[in-house]
N, C-alpha and C positions, 0 to 999 in steps of 0.2 A: 203627360207633357211636364216638361221641368220648370222649375222656378224660374230659371232664366235661360234663355236661347240667344246663342250667338248670332249677331247680325253684322256683317262685316262693315257696313257704312258707319254703323254706330260704335262699335268696339276696336276697330282695327286701328293700331298704332303706326302702322307703316313699317313695322320691323318684324318680319316673319317669324323669327324665333320666339318673340314675345306674344306675337298674335297665338301662336300654336299653344304657348305655354297659358295664356289667358284661356283658350278653348278648354284645355285640362282642368285648369282652376274652376272654371264655370262648372264642367262636368261634375267635379268633387262637391260642389256646393249643391248641386242638383242631388247627388246621391246622400249627402248629408241631410237635405230636406227630406227625401223620401225615408230614410231610416228614422228619422224623429217623428214623421206621422203616420209610421207604419204602412207605407204603400208600397208594395213590389220591390222592397229591398231586402235582400238576404243579409246585409250588412247590420250590425248594430250601431246605435248612435257612438259607444264609445270607439268603436273601430273607426267609424267614420270621421269623427272629429280628430282622432289621432292622425289619419291619413290627410286631412285637410290640413292641420298643422304642420305635418312633415312637408307637404307639397309647398305649402305657403313659405315656409322658410326657404325650400331649395329654390322657388321663384324668386322671392326677393333677393336672395344672394345673387342669382343671375342677372336679375334687373339692375341691382345696385353696381355690379361688376361693369355691366355694359355702360351704366351712365358714368362711372369713373373713367372707362375707356375713352369715351367721347368728351370728358371734360364737360358734363352737363352742368350748367351754372345753378340749378336748382336742386342738386343732389343732396345737400344737408336738409333742406325742408322736406323732400320726399322720403330720405330715410327716416326721419322722425315719425311721419305717419305710418311707415311699415312698422316700426318699433311699436306704436301706440295699438295697431292691429294684432300683432302677434299677442301683446299683453291681453287684449280681449279675447282672443281665441283661448289664451291658456286660462282664463276665467271660466269661459264656457267649458272647456274640457275637465277643469276641476268640478264644475257644478254637476255635469253629466255623470262623471265617474264617482261622485260622492253620492249619488242618488237623489240630490236636491231637485225639487220640482223645477223644471225648466219650461219658462213660457215659450213653447216651440214656435207659434206664429210670430211671436216679437222678435226671438232670436234670428229667425229666419230673415225676417224683415229687415233687420239691423244689417245681417251678413250680406244680404242681396243689395241694398241701398249703398253700403260703403264699398262694394265691388264695383257696381256699377258706376257711381260716382268717381271712384279712384281711377279706374280705366279711362272713362270718358272724359275726364279733366285732367287729372295729375300725369297719367301715362301717356295721353295724347301729346302733352307738353314735351316729353322728352324725345317722342317720336317726331313731332314737328321740328324740334331742334336738330335730329339727327338728319332729317330730310333737308333742311337748310345749308346744313355744314357739308352734305354730300356734293351738292351743285357747286 
């Protein structure tokens, strides 16, 4: 069982493309989790964190473009959260790649909390904004 499971009611932002990307992002967090605890994953933590960082950059770029396209008023604040999370992932990547001891449960708890909070709070805000502007 993964660290995070997709729940439509909880996580859907009512934007199909973003929901699909969030599902993929959750999958990558689950893969990283499995690689860090050595459970059923053939991927190394180094590869997992790199894939997560790459996908996060891709997703944030797509999400930010969507917000610009719809002229989302919370764009600047939302983008700042993205920048902070990328910085946190880069720090984690550096620690993993340098062989520093990484407190795996703490790292995964932080990633899980950030992702869940970000989708259910921040991302839902732009989803609601988009829904309101379509009507």
